[in-house]
All heavy atoms as an XYZ file, in Angstrom:
943
protein
N      80.835    120.892    140.584
C      80.777    120.254    139.404
C      80.461    121.307    138.366
O      79.487    122.104    138.434
C      79.644    119.133    139.318
C      80.121    117.827    139.806
S      78.702    116.665    139.871
C      78.352    116.825    141.648
N      81.153    121.295    137.329
C      80.955    122.313    136.246
C      80.211    121.629    135.100
O      80.745    121.092    134.069
C      82.251    122.894    135.766
N      78.850    121.529    135.240
C      77.940    121.010    134.135
C      76.570    121.478    134.371
O      76.260    122.133    135.357
C      78.157    119.489    134.233
C      77.696    118.862    135.469
N      76.401    118.690    135.872
C      78.505    118.358    136.599
C      76.367    118.157    137.123
N      77.622    118.031    137.605
N      75.840    121.053    133.466
C      74.294    121.449    133.496
C      73.549    120.296    134.123
O      73.781    119.701    135.124
N      72.575    119.811    133.274
C      71.761    118.792    133.683
C      71.810    117.537    132.898
O      72.448    117.499    131.748
C      70.298    119.202    133.674
C      69.866    120.370    134.600
C      69.842    119.485    132.252
N      71.359    116.405    133.377
C      71.236    115.188    132.565
C      69.789    114.898    132.295
O      68.942    114.964    133.113
C      71.886    113.968    133.445
C      71.877    112.772    132.500
C      73.330    114.372    133.851
N      69.468    114.713    131.047
C      68.130    114.501    130.588
C      67.992    113.062    130.352
O      68.695    112.348    129.674
C      67.894    115.234    129.239
C      66.536    115.078    128.626
C      65.547    115.932    129.401
O      65.743    116.942    129.876
N      64.340    115.308    129.551
N      66.986    112.403    131.018
C      66.612    111.057    130.869
C      65.325    110.857    130.183
O      64.305    111.496    130.502
C      66.580    110.305    132.261
C      66.199    108.889    132.144
C      67.934    110.475    133.033
N      65.305    110.127    129.039
C      64.052    109.912    128.298
C      64.112    108.323    128.033
O      65.010    107.685    128.016
C      64.043    110.685    127.053
O      65.137    110.213    126.177
C      64.051    112.086    127.264
N      62.820    107.868    127.758
C      62.578    106.569    127.319
C      61.818    106.630    126.042
O      60.701    107.120    126.002
C      61.889    105.703    128.355
C      61.827    104.225    127.872
O      61.137    103.934    126.913
N      62.508    103.480    128.672
N      62.501    106.196    124.968
C      61.807    106.372    123.605
C      60.765    105.287    123.329
O      60.156    105.215    122.232
C      63.041    106.064    122.664
C      63.887    105.188    123.377
C      63.770    105.662    124.852
N      60.421    104.441    124.333
C      59.374    103.464    124.188
C      58.014    104.104    123.827
O      57.632    105.102    124.277
C      59.282    102.633    125.413
O      58.120    101.806    125.428
N      57.234    103.412    123.009
C      55.938    103.895    122.524
C      54.893    103.562    123.585
O      53.730    104.084    123.567
C      55.546    103.171    121.247
O      55.533    101.796    121.377
N      55.219    102.699    124.688
C      54.265    102.414    125.614
C      54.037    103.674    126.603
O      54.963    104.220    126.996
C      54.738    101.243    126.474
O      53.991    101.210    127.732
N      52.785    103.995    126.839
C      52.476    105.137    127.640
C      52.822    104.981    129.070
O      53.082    105.807    129.817
C      51.058    105.658    127.537
C      50.068    104.631    128.050
C      48.685    105.105    127.847
N      47.688    104.201    128.443
C      46.859    104.550    129.389
N      47.018    105.757    129.972
N      46.071    103.610    129.974
N      52.927    103.656    129.470
C      53.389    103.320    130.786
C      54.894    103.551    131.005
O      55.440    103.748    132.128
C      53.060    101.869    131.238
C      51.567    101.859    131.066
C      50.895    100.988    130.145
C      50.525    102.379    131.860
N      49.528    101.130    130.303
C      49.242    101.965    131.319
C      50.507    103.264    132.944
C      48.094    102.396    131.905
C      49.324    103.725    133.406
C      48.106    103.221    132.916
N      55.776    103.320    129.941
C      57.143    103.423    130.150
C      57.711    104.834    129.730
O      58.857    105.139    129.969
C      57.810    102.434    129.165
C      57.733    101.028    129.675
C      58.801    100.752    130.731
N      60.129    100.851    130.158
C      61.172    101.372    130.861
N      60.976    101.826    131.997
N      62.319    101.477    130.306
N      56.881    105.617    129.018
C      57.400    106.864    128.500
C      57.492    107.867    129.716
O      56.578    108.111    130.478
C      56.403    107.465    127.485
C      56.985    108.658    126.773
C      56.056    109.231    125.706
N      55.652    108.106    124.962
C      54.511    108.072    124.186
N      53.660    109.229    124.117
N      54.220    107.155    123.399
N      58.669    108.423    129.809
C      58.913    109.403    130.972
C      60.106    110.289    130.571
O      60.906    109.873    129.728
C      59.150    108.734    132.328
C      60.395    108.041    132.407
C      60.718    107.473    133.835
N      61.933    106.641    133.849
C      61.797    105.419    133.508
N      60.685    104.843    133.031
N      62.959    104.717    133.674
N      60.269    111.426    131.173
C      61.317    112.180    130.973
C      61.791    112.925    132.302
O      60.963    113.034    133.154
C      61.085    113.292    129.861
O      62.330    113.997    129.691
C      59.926    114.173    130.247
N      62.953    113.362    132.490
C      63.322    114.052    133.714
C      64.602    114.615    133.623
O      65.463    114.162    132.706
N      64.952    115.645    134.392
C      66.229    116.241    134.386
C      66.884    116.041    135.781
O      66.124    116.164    136.807
C      66.063    117.736    134.103
C      65.723    117.971    132.614
C      65.803    119.426    132.370
O      65.914    120.337    133.246
O      65.694    119.674    131.143
N      68.096    115.740    135.845
C      68.820    115.453    137.102
C      70.013    116.320    137.158
O      70.658    116.525    136.179
C      69.189    113.988    137.208
C      67.936    113.134    137.126
C      67.401    112.627    135.913
C      67.405    112.612    138.357
C      66.200    111.906    136.033
C      66.269    111.871    138.329
C      65.666    111.468    137.148
O      64.616    110.797    137.220
N      70.304    116.827    138.427
C      71.517    117.635    138.567
C      72.850    116.976    138.482
O      73.858    117.588    138.282
C      71.379    118.431    139.857
N      72.775    115.654    138.804
C      74.031    114.910    138.740
C      73.871    113.733    137.896
O      72.669    113.128    137.744
C      74.471    114.409    140.206
O      73.529    113.436    140.626
C      74.603    115.544    141.157
N      74.901    113.206    137.378
C      74.855    111.968    136.471
C      74.586    110.799    137.397
O      73.868    109.925    136.875
C      76.163    111.884    135.745
C      76.300    110.828    134.664
C      75.001    110.804    133.759
C      77.510    111.140    133.834
N      75.159    110.716    138.600
C      74.846    109.541    139.407
C      73.377    109.479    139.695
O      72.774    108.314    139.712
C      75.594    109.735    140.681
N      72.658    110.579    140.069
C      71.257    110.517    140.242
C      70.460    110.079    139.116
O      69.420    109.314    139.171
C      70.702    111.865    140.735
N      70.832    110.519    137.948
C      70.226    110.140    136.658
C      70.333    108.664    136.446
O      69.336    107.883    136.043
C      70.787    110.921    135.402
N      71.547    108.120    136.631
C      71.803    106.685    136.476
C      70.983    105.810    137.535
O      70.433    104.775    137.251
C      73.292    106.340    136.676
C      74.127    106.750    135.409
C      75.638    106.656    135.738
C      73.834    105.712    134.231
N      70.840    106.272    138.681
C      70.054    105.698    139.768
C      68.636    105.599    139.384
O      67.908    104.502    139.684
C      70.217    106.369    141.057
C      69.652    105.666    142.242
C      70.231    104.355    142.574
O      71.492    104.173    142.375
O      69.544    103.470    143.068
N      68.096    106.647    138.764
C      66.630    106.706    138.487
C      66.353    105.988    137.121
O      65.217    105.657    136.850
C      66.252    108.245    138.303
N      67.411    105.779    136.247
C      67.130    105.183    134.937
C      66.855    103.775    134.919
O      67.272    102.974    135.833
C      68.381    105.429    134.026
N      66.182    103.243    133.938
C      65.761    101.807    133.763
C      66.227    101.432    132.426
O      66.570    102.186    131.563
C      64.204    101.576    133.918
O      63.621    102.372    134.786
N      66.193    100.055    132.202
C      66.512     99.487    130.886
C      65.774    100.243    129.812
O      64.578    100.476    129.851
C      66.214     97.993    130.864
C      67.098     97.119    131.771
O      68.104     97.685    132.214
O      66.756     95.952    131.842
N      66.563    100.621    128.781
C      65.959    101.188    127.536
C      65.978    102.682    127.626
O      65.786    103.366    126.673
N      66.217    103.312    128.792
C      66.366    104.872    128.920
C      67.606    105.341    128.186
O      68.558    104.631    128.002
C      66.442    105.284    130.361
C      65.055    105.064    131.004
O      64.094    104.774    130.417
O      64.951    105.278    132.278
N      67.445    106.618    127.718
C      68.584    107.308    127.132
C      68.883    108.474    128.017
O      68.064    109.266    128.391
C      68.204    107.912    125.706
C      69.320    108.580    125.106
C      67.783    106.674    124.795
N      70.232    108.552    128.426
C      70.691    109.674    129.224
C      71.512    110.584    128.344
O      72.571    110.142    127.925
C      71.586    109.102    130.374
C      70.838    108.471    131.526
C      70.375    107.086    131.144
C      71.686    108.342    132.722
N      70.978    111.706    128.145
C      71.774    112.751    127.274
C      72.365    113.701    128.242
O      71.789    114.367    129.104
C      70.797    113.536    126.487
O      70.244    112.733    125.448
N      73.774    113.665    128.351
C      74.495    114.436    129.374
C      74.994    115.663    128.817
O      75.653    115.787    127.726
C      75.821    113.554    129.786
C      76.505    114.167    130.885
C      75.290    112.015    130.156
N      74.741    116.754    129.605
C      75.095    118.064    129.138
C      76.626    118.216    129.250
O      77.246    117.529    130.078
C      74.488    119.109    130.099
O      73.106    119.260    129.874
N      77.217    119.153    128.453
C      78.641    119.288    128.419
C      79.296    119.688    129.759
O      78.500    120.272    130.539
C      78.903    120.406    127.414
C      77.762    120.508    126.630
C      76.540    119.997    127.530
N      80.443    119.211    130.039
C      81.146    119.619    131.369
C      81.871    118.516    131.876
O      82.037    117.394    131.342
N      82.496    118.728    133.063
C      83.265    117.788    133.820
C      82.444    117.312    134.955
O      81.890    118.074    135.838
C      84.571    118.385    134.332
O      85.306    118.839    133.172
C      85.337    117.408    135.145
N      82.299    116.008    135.082
C      81.528    115.386    136.117
C      82.482    114.649    137.043
O      83.217    113.706    136.649
C      80.556    114.312    135.546
C      79.408    114.948    134.852
C      79.652    115.528    133.498
C      78.160    115.198    135.385
C      78.604    116.229    132.882
C      77.104    115.790    134.605
C      77.369    116.257    133.404
O      76.446    116.871    132.660
N      82.611    115.080    138.254
C      83.596    114.598    139.210
C      82.885    113.601    140.124
O      82.918    113.719    141.346
C      84.239    115.713    139.928
C      84.957    116.621    139.126
C      86.239    117.288    139.684
N      86.931    118.202    138.782
C      87.751    117.801    137.937
N      88.295    116.525    137.909
N      88.363    118.596    137.154
N      82.396    112.563    139.516
C      81.542    111.523    140.093
C      82.120    110.136    139.856
O      82.576    110.004    138.676
C      80.139    111.599    139.705
C      79.428    112.877    139.885
C      78.010    112.944    139.234
O      77.240    112.195    139.732
O      77.834    113.665    138.300
N      82.036    109.285    140.798
C      82.341    107.811    140.458
C      81.019    107.165    140.007
O      80.070    107.103    140.898
C      82.862    107.137    141.730
C      84.143    107.744    142.226
O      84.100    108.795    142.885
N      85.233    107.246    141.795
N      80.908    106.720    138.829
C      79.653    106.269    138.211
C      79.624    104.791    138.108
O      80.565    104.168    137.788
C      79.355    106.953    136.856
C      79.481    108.555    136.942
C      79.401    109.004    135.464
C      78.386    109.062    137.659
N      78.370    104.278    138.330
C      78.160    102.787    138.209
C      76.830    102.733    137.274
O      75.781    103.244    137.636
C      77.947    102.070    139.546
C      77.641    100.587    139.295
C      79.178    102.265    140.441
N      77.009    101.955    136.185
C      75.859    101.740    135.362
C      75.326    100.394    135.559
O      75.950     99.370    135.390
C      76.259    101.875    133.795
C      75.136    101.579    132.859
C      76.889    103.220    133.606
N      74.067    100.317    136.196
C      73.391     99.059    136.577
C      72.395     98.612    135.574
O      71.875     97.516    135.671
C      72.784     99.191    137.918
C      73.753     99.237    139.034
N      74.544     98.232    139.381
C      74.115    100.299    139.889
C      75.304     98.608    140.508
N      75.136     99.780    140.700
N      71.968     99.506    134.703
C      70.858     99.240    133.773
C      71.282     99.300    132.317
O      72.301     99.904    131.990
C      69.736    100.317    133.982
O      69.267    100.291    135.212
N      70.459     98.620    131.507
C      70.941     98.581    130.009
C      70.344     99.968    129.478
O      69.355     99.982    128.695
C      70.145     97.368    129.296
N      71.077    100.961    129.742
C      70.745    102.304    129.254
C      71.676    102.731    128.108
O      72.776    102.025    127.929
C      70.723    103.361    130.389
C      69.794    103.027    131.401
C      72.213    103.474    130.994
N      71.355    103.886    127.481
C      72.312    104.513    126.528
C      72.797    105.775    127.196
O      71.951    106.649    127.558
C      71.579    104.862    125.155
O      71.135    103.628    124.542
C      72.512    105.619    124.334
N      74.079    105.838    127.386
C      74.661    107.096    127.958
C      75.458    107.772    126.972
O      76.453    107.230    126.438
C      75.604    106.545    129.124
C      76.305    107.584    129.983
C      75.357    108.410    130.695
C      77.267    106.808    131.008
N      75.037    109.012    126.641
C      75.719    109.725    125.527
C      75.782    111.250    125.814
O      75.032    111.812    126.608
C      75.020    109.452    124.175
C      73.511    110.130    124.155
C      72.920    109.948    122.847
N      71.602    110.539    122.789
C      70.563    110.122    122.137
N      70.651    109.045    121.313
N      69.430    110.592    122.192
N      76.708    111.842    125.114
C      76.908    113.273    125.151
C      75.847    114.104    124.471
O      75.449    113.640    123.300
C      78.152    113.696    124.617
S      79.572    112.915    125.281
N      75.160    115.035    124.926
C      74.189    115.763    124.393
C      74.665    116.710    123.289
O      74.135    116.980    122.276
C      73.445    116.787    125.393
N      75.893    117.108    123.398
C      76.531    117.992    122.454
C      77.710    117.333    121.603
O      78.446    118.111    121.023
C      77.065    119.240    123.033
C      76.009    120.236    123.505
O      74.730    119.981    123.281
O      76.309    121.267    124.132
N      77.678    116.032    121.579
C      78.587    115.392    120.713
C      79.889    114.902    121.437
O      80.102    115.297    122.520
N      80.740    114.283    120.646
C      81.958    113.726    121.182
C      82.861    114.646    121.933
O      83.127    115.751    121.379
C      82.634    113.073    119.979
C      81.619    112.838    118.931
C      80.563    113.942    119.255
N      83.489    114.218    123.010
C      84.460    115.058    123.714
C      83.948    116.246    124.558
O      84.677    116.838    125.259
N      82.574    116.251    124.647
C      82.026    117.350    125.439
C      81.655    117.053    126.937
O      81.427    117.916    127.720
C      80.780    117.957    124.820
O      79.776    117.011    124.708
N      81.816    115.730    127.243
C      81.593    115.330    128.558
C      82.884    114.588    129.124
O      83.224    113.566    128.421
C      80.263    114.420    128.691
C      80.148    113.709    129.992
C      79.039    115.105    128.263
N      83.213    114.864    130.261
C      84.350    114.354    130.940
C      83.943    113.811    132.252
O      83.417    114.526    133.167
C      85.431    115.470    131.136
C      86.836    115.112    131.444
C      87.700    116.288    131.352
N      88.722    116.090    132.365
C      89.008    117.022    133.374
N      88.339    118.038    133.436
N      89.930    116.748    134.120
N      84.324    112.511    132.461
C      84.018    111.833    133.746
C      85.394    111.842    134.391
O      86.354    111.003    134.016
C      83.438    110.474    133.593
C      82.244    110.418    132.646
C      83.120    109.841    134.922
C      81.091    111.286    133.026
N      85.581    112.611    135.541
C      86.956    112.633    136.161
C      86.811    112.762    137.661
O      87.061    113.867    138.113
C      87.688    113.729    135.576
N      86.591    111.760    138.363
C      86.567    111.838    139.908
C      87.900    112.023    140.413
O      88.904    111.627    139.789
C      85.855    110.523    140.293
C      86.192    109.577    139.227
C      86.262    110.432    137.962
N      88.029    112.429    141.650
C      89.429    112.592    142.305
C      90.033    111.339    142.613
O      91.250    111.252    142.549
C      89.168    113.483    143.574
N      89.227    110.281    142.912
C      89.836    108.980    143.276
C      88.891    107.836    142.857
O      87.650    108.053    142.592
C      90.114    108.957    144.740
N      89.410    106.660    142.877
C      88.528    105.458    142.597
C      88.300    105.304    141.076
O      88.883    105.991    140.237
N      87.536    104.240    140.780
C      87.205    103.968    139.386
C      86.106    105.050    138.862
O      85.133    105.342    139.561
C      86.547    102.552    139.223
C      86.046    102.302    137.886
C      87.407    101.538    139.827
N      86.494    105.664    137.801
C      85.687    106.724    137.265
C      84.392    106.150    136.806
O      83.247    106.751    137.114
C      86.454    107.392    136.097
N      84.419    105.081    135.936
C      83.143    104.571    135.448
C      83.173    103.013    135.484
O      84.139    102.417    135.057
C      82.992    104.928    133.948
C      81.800    104.435    133.262
C      80.407    104.884    133.777
C      81.815    104.794    131.728
N      82.181    102.345    136.169
C      81.967    100.982    136.155
C      80.696    100.579    135.507
O      79.609    101.308    135.732
C      81.780    100.554    137.745
O      82.983    100.927    138.489
C      81.693     98.983    137.710
N      80.842     99.683    134.575
C      79.694     99.248    133.803
C      79.351     97.832    134.222
O      80.240     96.953    134.000
C      79.994     99.316    132.249
C      78.659     98.913    131.407
C      80.390    100.725    131.855
N      78.122     97.580    134.699
C      77.686     96.293    135.067
C      76.355     95.886    134.395
O      75.576     95.145    134.987
C      77.457     96.249    136.561
C      78.743     96.424    137.362
C      78.481     96.419    138.899
N      79.728     96.494    139.605
C      79.907     97.160    140.686
N      78.876     97.737    141.323
N      81.107     97.176    141.289
N      76.121     96.361    133.136
C      74.911     96.068    132.415
C      75.200     96.134    130.973
O      76.197     96.743    130.664
C      73.804     96.981    132.808
N      74.345     95.602    130.186
C      74.508     95.719    128.725
C      74.120     97.064    128.215
O      73.237     97.247    127.403
C      73.697     94.550    128.065
N      74.806     98.037    128.592
C      74.571     99.471    128.310
C      75.300     99.799    127.029
O      76.166     99.144    126.559
C      75.005    100.339    129.535
N      74.927    100.993    126.509
C      75.627    101.568    125.353
C      76.146    102.957    125.887
O      75.477    103.808    126.356
C      74.593    101.817    124.227
S      75.389    102.542    122.795
N      77.533    103.014    125.895
C      78.154    104.219    126.313
C      78.917    104.848    125.086
O      79.741    104.180    124.451
C      79.210    103.897    127.359
C      79.953    105.087    127.938
C      78.594    103.197    128.563
N      78.523    106.120    124.807
C      79.058    106.697    123.636
C      79.749    108.096    123.979
O      79.326    108.976    124.573
C      77.828    107.072    122.627
C      77.096    105.905    122.294
C      75.859    106.286    121.492
O      75.284    107.394    121.688
N      75.319    105.321    120.833
N      80.969    108.235    123.286
C      81.652    109.487    123.131
C      82.048    110.230    124.486
O      82.093    111.391    124.463
C      80.807    110.405    122.249
C      80.624    109.862    120.877
O      81.494    109.134    120.362
O      79.530    110.103    120.286
N      82.232    109.519    125.509
C      82.654    110.124    126.757
C      84.161    110.142    126.881
O      84.911    109.212    126.352
C      82.070    109.256    127.966
C      80.616    109.241    128.178
C      80.255    108.372    129.336
C      79.958    110.561    128.173
N      84.659    111.064    127.678
C      86.091    111.076    128.176
C      86.088    110.596    129.564
O      85.490    111.189    130.377
C      86.566    112.558    128.039
C      86.668    113.261    126.702
C      87.072    114.701    126.918
C      87.445    112.548    125.696
N      86.753    109.447    129.798
C      86.833    108.855    131.150
C      88.249    108.960    131.587
O      89.112    108.469    131.047
C      86.383    107.357    131.002
C      86.415    106.735    132.465
C      84.935    107.210    130.414
N      88.374    109.735    132.679
C      89.763    109.975    133.240
C      89.922    109.509    134.545
O      89.077    109.807    135.511
C      90.045    111.426    133.229
C      90.008    112.095    131.847
C      90.239    113.598    131.824
O      90.687    114.116    132.925
O      90.158    114.195    130.779
N      90.893    108.512    134.795
C      91.196    108.055    136.104
C      92.272    108.845    136.756
O      93.405    108.879    136.208
N      92.060    109.306    137.945
C      93.070    110.093    138.621
C      93.805    109.280    139.780
O      94.897    109.604    140.177
C      92.520    111.293    139.366
C      91.607    112.190    138.423
C      92.370    112.814    137.317
O      93.454    113.179    137.453
N      91.713    112.928    136.164
N      93.251    108.151    140.016
C      93.756    107.181    141.147
C      94.782    106.300    140.475
O      94.595    105.500    139.535
C      92.554    106.427    141.668
C      92.931    105.671    142.893
O      94.076    105.343    143.145
O      92.090    105.581    143.704
N      95.952    106.230    141.104
C      97.006    105.446    140.559
C      96.940    103.963    140.929
O      97.599    103.118    140.325
C      98.554    105.893    141.107
C      98.583    105.714    142.600
C      98.807    107.359    140.686
C      99.877    105.996    143.143
N      95.959    103.612    141.738
C      95.694    102.174    142.084
C      94.432    101.559    141.566
O      94.009    100.525    141.906
C      95.691    102.100    143.617
O      94.698    102.723    144.189
N      93.716    102.333    140.729
C      92.359    101.887    140.202
C      92.341    102.202    138.682
O      92.878    103.158    138.153
C      91.244    102.599    140.881
N      91.625    101.296    137.953
C      91.423    101.600    136.558
C      90.493    102.741    136.309
O      89.650    103.068    137.197
C      90.782    100.224    136.005
C      90.105     99.621    137.183
C      90.970     99.992    138.399
N      90.502    103.327    135.244
C      89.590    104.482    134.959
C      88.232    103.842    134.619
O      87.197    104.446    134.968
C      90.067    105.282    133.772
N      88.123    102.778    133.804
C      86.987    102.171    133.436
C      86.996    100.682    133.820
O      87.973     99.990    133.428
C      86.866    102.308    131.835
C      85.700    101.560    131.162
C      84.302    102.018    131.694
C      85.788    101.823    129.638
N      85.944    100.191    134.411
C      85.822     98.874    134.853
C      84.594     98.223    134.196
O      83.440     98.833    134.432
C      85.816     98.784    136.380
C      85.507     97.361    137.098
C      86.600     96.377    136.644
C      85.382     97.523    138.532
N      84.683     97.112    133.561
C      83.534     96.369    132.985
C      83.442     95.009    133.698
O      84.407     94.247    133.637
C      83.717     96.278    131.521
C      82.477     95.515    130.877
C      83.891     97.615    130.767
N      82.308     94.788    134.287
C      82.081     93.528    135.095
C      80.886     92.779    134.648
O      79.732     93.294    134.575
C      81.952     93.863    136.567
C      83.098     94.463    137.240
C      82.937     94.722    138.714
O      81.839     95.298    139.066
O      83.717     94.283    139.483
N      81.112     91.499    134.280
C      80.043     90.508    134.038
C      78.878     91.035    133.088
O      77.679     90.792    133.500
C      79.419     90.107    135.414
N      79.195     91.653    132.101
C      78.177     92.140    131.134
C      78.757     92.246    129.720
O      79.993     92.037    129.521
C      77.665     93.506    131.577
S      78.790     94.771    131.664
N      77.943     92.692    128.760
C      78.448     92.852    127.367
C      77.947     94.178    126.991
O      77.100     94.363    126.106
C      77.867     91.785    126.527
N      78.583     95.250    127.318
C      78.195     96.748    126.888
C      78.830     96.943    125.571
O      79.777     96.356    125.124
C      78.759     97.538    128.015
C      79.998     96.785    128.450
C      79.659     95.357    128.379
N      78.243     98.007    124.959
C      78.812     98.544    123.776
C      79.442     99.876    124.012
O      78.747    100.797    124.511
C      77.651     98.799    122.729
C      78.215     99.214    121.356
C      77.068     99.613    120.419
O      76.058     98.738    120.403
O      77.208    100.586    119.668
N      80.770     99.924    123.886
C      81.512    101.275    124.115
C      81.899    101.843    122.742
O      82.714    101.253    122.080
C      82.733    100.907    124.921
C      82.500    100.059    126.238
C      83.740     99.640    127.056
C      81.564    100.907    127.252
N      81.422    103.045    122.393
C      81.620    103.647    121.104
C      82.262    104.985    121.388
O      81.598    105.898    122.037
C      80.311    103.675    120.296
O      79.785    102.437    120.296
C      80.683    104.277    118.952
N      83.478    105.226    120.796
C      84.068    106.627    120.863
C      84.438    107.000    122.292
O      84.578    108.155    122.638
N      84.659    106.017    123.215
C      84.959    106.359    124.608
C      86.429    106.540    124.644
O      87.185    105.494    124.233
C      84.510    105.267    125.541
C      85.003    105.406    127.014
C      82.981    105.053    125.519
N      86.970    107.559    125.184
C      88.376    107.814    125.326
C      88.770    107.725    126.822
O      88.097    108.234    127.582
C      88.708    109.182    124.774
C      88.667    109.282    123.222
C      89.187    110.580    122.714
N      90.060    111.471    123.637
C      90.081    112.738    123.543
N      89.506    113.447    122.663
N      90.929    113.451    124.403
N      89.838    106.902    127.058
C      90.262    106.611    128.440
C      91.594    107.038    128.638
O      92.536    106.877    127.787
C      90.140    105.141    128.784
C      90.648    104.776    130.109
C      88.685    104.655    128.498
N      91.755    107.924    129.737
C      93.117    108.208    130.143
C      93.271    107.948    131.577
O      92.228    108.043    132.353
C      93.556    109.704    129.838
O      92.704    110.497    130.648
N      94.387    107.560    132.130
C      94.562    107.253    133.554
C      96.016    107.436    134.044
O      96.883    107.529    133.234
C      94.129    105.748    133.641
O      94.178    105.355    135.068
C      95.156    104.792    132.979
N      95.998    107.546    135.339
C      97.342    107.636    135.994
C      97.743    106.249    136.462
O      98.936    106.124    136.950
C      97.277    108.614    137.158
C      96.977    110.091    136.736
C      96.918    111.008    137.800
N      98.339    111.139    138.307
C      98.510    111.536    139.722
N      97.459    111.775    140.436
N      99.681    111.566    140.151
N      96.952    105.351    136.389
C      97.180    103.966    136.838
C      97.800    103.224    135.638
O      97.743    103.620    134.486
C      95.828    103.312    137.158
O      95.924    101.916    137.352
N      98.324    101.928    135.945
C      98.838    101.111    134.893
C      97.657    100.475    134.083
O      97.961     99.848    133.034
C      99.911    100.056    135.420
C     101.053    100.787    135.911
C      99.207     99.121    136.473
N      96.490    100.454    134.616
C      95.400     99.831    133.925
C      94.391    100.890    133.602
O      93.736    101.597    134.447
C      94.688     98.820    135.019
C      93.536     98.139    134.251
C      95.759     97.814    135.454
N      94.151    101.096    132.279
C      93.087    102.032    131.935
C      91.723    101.423    131.806
O      90.822    101.937    132.397
N      91.540    100.339    131.276
C      90.343     99.506    131.243
C      90.543     98.157    131.853
O      91.355     97.458    131.430
C      89.833     99.397    129.771
C      89.631    100.816    129.197
C      88.443     98.614    129.661
C      89.429    100.716    127.699
N      89.727     97.716    132.848
C      89.782     96.451    133.461
C      88.493     95.711    133.040
O      87.421     96.188    133.264
C      89.982     96.531    134.837
C      90.121     95.126    135.476
C      90.409     95.155    137.026
O      90.911     96.209    137.436
O      90.058     94.128    137.652
N      88.615     94.505    132.428
C      87.505     93.656    132.066
C      87.574     92.429    132.894
O      88.626     91.696    132.940
C      87.567     93.380    130.577
C      86.349     92.445    130.226
C      87.491     94.649    129.782
N      86.529     92.109    133.630
C      86.500     90.910    134.483
C      85.171     90.289    134.626
O      84.110     90.761    134.231
C      87.183     91.226    135.827
C      86.416     92.241    136.689
C      87.135     92.439    138.023
N      86.340     93.467    138.826
C      86.976     94.073    139.838
N      88.217     93.924    140.158
N      86.219     95.032    140.546
N      85.139     89.061    135.266
C      83.977     88.307    135.589
C      83.236     87.972    134.373
O      82.012     88.043    134.236
C      83.064     89.003    136.579
C      83.650     89.246    137.947
C      82.825     89.921    138.915
O      81.583     89.959    138.725
O      83.355     90.535    139.798
N      83.996     87.640    133.223
C      83.349     87.152    131.998
C      82.760     88.248    131.132
O      82.079     87.887    130.284
N      83.133     89.411    131.393
C      82.538     90.586    130.680
C      83.070     90.459    129.201
O      84.137     90.001    128.937
C      82.922     91.971    131.252
N      82.203     90.984    128.245
C      82.475     90.953    126.836
C      82.145     92.248    126.251
O      81.091     92.323    125.403
C      81.789     89.748    126.066
C      82.113     88.391    126.618
C      81.241     87.229    126.180
N      79.871     87.630    126.076
C      78.960     87.528    127.089
N      79.444     87.305    128.178
N      77.713     87.794    126.960
N      82.890     93.242    126.438
C      82.485     94.640    125.837
C      82.872     94.637    124.320
O      83.759     94.037    123.919
C      83.400     95.652    126.700
C      84.532     94.815    127.086
C      84.035     93.435    127.405
N      82.133     95.401    123.628
C      82.439     95.686    122.194
C      82.652     97.096    122.061
O      82.164     97.909    122.766
C      81.308     95.134    121.211
O      80.156     95.794    121.580
C      81.202     93.690    121.274
């Protein structure tokens, strides 16, 4: 993987919720994150299949277009929570899977660019309502 670290912070004023940490992979950061956390992703290409299970904010540390999610196969990014995803490049390499899958949630997708080799770039199912 050609990237740096993922910084996870929680801007909550509660001393019990305030934490910070750096993770070597985006998948590890997502696994450790809880509702309300902010994940600032260092520039680079992340060849991981990611699943967002918490209402987090996922954004590029260095601005739009600096983070690319591009696994070799499967769905690049699956969102299953009311998360906020900002300014990522999501690339699907698999001809039989969407690049971005949104299931049973209402996430906010801002400045997300999707490219795919499949006929489906973004699949929305199970009553999901992305904006």
